[in-house]
N, C-alpha and C positions, 0 to 999 in steps of 0.2 A: 644147132637146134637144142633148146633146153625146155624142160617141162616146168610150168609154173607151180604145180602142186597146190593150186589154190581153188580147186573145185569146192563148191559149197556143200556137196552131198545131196541127198535126196529129200524130197518131202515125205511127211509121215503118211502112212495108210492106216485105216482103222485097225486098231489092235497093236500097232507097232510104231515106234519112233523111227525117224528118218535115219539112214545110214550116213555116218560121218565120211569125210573126204578120204576114201581109201583107194579109189580107182576111178578112171575116166567113166563118165556117166553112161557112155554108149556100151560099156562092157557089162553092165548090169551085175557087177560083182564077180564076173568070170575071170578078171585079171586085176591085179593090184599094181600100184606104182612101185617102181624101184626106189631104193633109198636115195635121198638127196645127194649123198656122197658119190653115187654113180654119175649123176649129171655133172657134178663138179669135176669129176675125173675126166669126163669125155668132152667137156665144153669149157670155154673160157668164162664161166660164170661162177660166182660164189654166193651162197645163201647167207644172208645176215639176219633173216627173220623168217620163220615159218611156224605159225601158231594159230590156234582157234581163237575166235573173237567172242568174248562174253556178250550175251544178250543179242546174238545175231540170228538165232533160230526163230522160225515161226512158232508161236505159242499155241498150245492146244492140249486137249486131254492126251493126245499123242503128239509129242514134240517133233518138229522138223529137225533136220541135221543142222549142226552148228557151222557157221561160215568161217572162212579162213583168211588170214592175212599173210602175205609173203613180201619179202624184199630181197632182191638179188642184184649184185653189182657185176658189171661187165669188166673183166680183168684182162681183156685183149691187150697184148703188148703194143703200146702206142708207137714204138719204134718202127714196127712193120705194118701198122694198121693202115688200110686203105678204105676210104668211104665205100660202103657196100659190103664190107667183110662180115658185118654182124647186123642183124635186124631182129625185130620182134614182130610176130604175126599173131593176131587174135582172130577169133571167128569160130572156134569150135563150140562156143556158147555165146549167149547174149545176156539178157537180164540187166542191161544198163538203163533201159527206159521203163521196163515193166518189172515189178517185183514178183517174187516167187509166191504164188497165191496159196492161201489157206482155204479150208473147206469145213462146212458144218459147224461154224463157230470158231474155227481155228484162225489165227492171224497170218498175214503175209510176213515174209522175212525181207530184209533190206535188199535193195538192188545192188548189182555189181559195180565196182569202180576200179579204175587203174590209172597209174601215172608213170611218167618218166621224169626223174630228177637229174638235171644236168647243170653243172657249174652253178649251183645255188638257186636255180630256177626249176619250177615244177610245171610240167606240161601234161595235159589230160591225154590219156591213151584210151581211144575208143574201143568198144568191144568188138567191132568189125573193122580192123585196120592192119596196115603193115608199115612199120616205121624203122628207119635206120637207127642203129644204136652205136654210140661212140664209147671208147674206153673210159671207164669211170662212171658211166651212166648207171643209175639205180632204177630198176623197174620195181614198182610197188603195186600190188594188187590187193583188193579187198572184195571177197566174194560173199554174197548173201548166203544164208543157209537155206534150208527147205521150208516150205509152208507147213503149218500145223493143221491138225484135224481134231475137231471136237472142242467143246467148251473147256478152256484152261482151268476153270473152277472145279472141274470134275477129275482133274489129273490126280493120280495116286500121290498121297502126301509124301511117302517115302521117296518116290521118284523125284519129286520137287526138291527134297532135301539133298539127294545125291547129285542132282544137277547143280545145286548151289555149291556143294562141296567141291565138285569138279570144275567150277567156274564156267560151266556152260551158261548159267544164268546168274545174275547178281542176287544178293539177299533182298535188295529193294524190289526187283522184279518179282521174286517169289511172293512177296507180300502184295504188291500193287496189282499184279496180273493173275497170279495163281491163288491168292488169298491164303498163303501159308506163312505164318509168323515164325521166323528162324532167328536164333541167337547168332549174331555175326561172328562171335568169338569161339563158341563151342559147337555150332551147327545143331544144337538141340531145338526141337520143335515145341512151341507153346501150343499144345493141342486145344486147350480151352479157348484161347484167343483166336486160333485158326478156325474153329467151328463157328464162332460168333462172326468173324470177319467174312467167311464164305457165305454165311446166311444173309448178311447185309448186302454183300455184292450181288448175290443171286436175286435178291428181292429188288434191288435197284435196277438190275438188268431186265428183269421181268416187267417192271413198271415202264421202263423206256420202250420196251417192245410194243406196248399197248398205246403209245402216244401217236 
């Protein structure tokens, strides 16, 4: 058994951004995940990717947690491998069909996805499934982040800048969704342009709400 370490983290609540993927959701922060090297030591799997996904969080005045992407390869010795020796089981969470929802003007985050790559072919791995795994198979997961809360145009400008610097969001999303104009090279904020852009976006949003 091996942990995917691909939890998307929590949705935001009013006043706080969502928690990033640090523990199984059922633990509510009471327990954290062991380092990936522990799973590699105890199981025949090796991680080749484990990272956060830019622009995967639900947007809002308070941002949802960022989603994660993992890839791990089954390194079971094929000399001694017997079908059934290794399998992958999903089901501790879902989110394949329904996105993680936002509230009070916050947006949803993407749905969860997973695959098994075997001998050049990619098979969809459902969120509620149990599948045999063969030596050399690569399990890939993409988990959505958490939903956002509140209007993204009201998010603190410095928080938007820090999110862009940390690649939680792209500079493009900072402008298009949060109305914050950031220099992609220096991460400096153009405050005059930001104030004007936010005013235009809020006015446009208000007009649409009356249609």
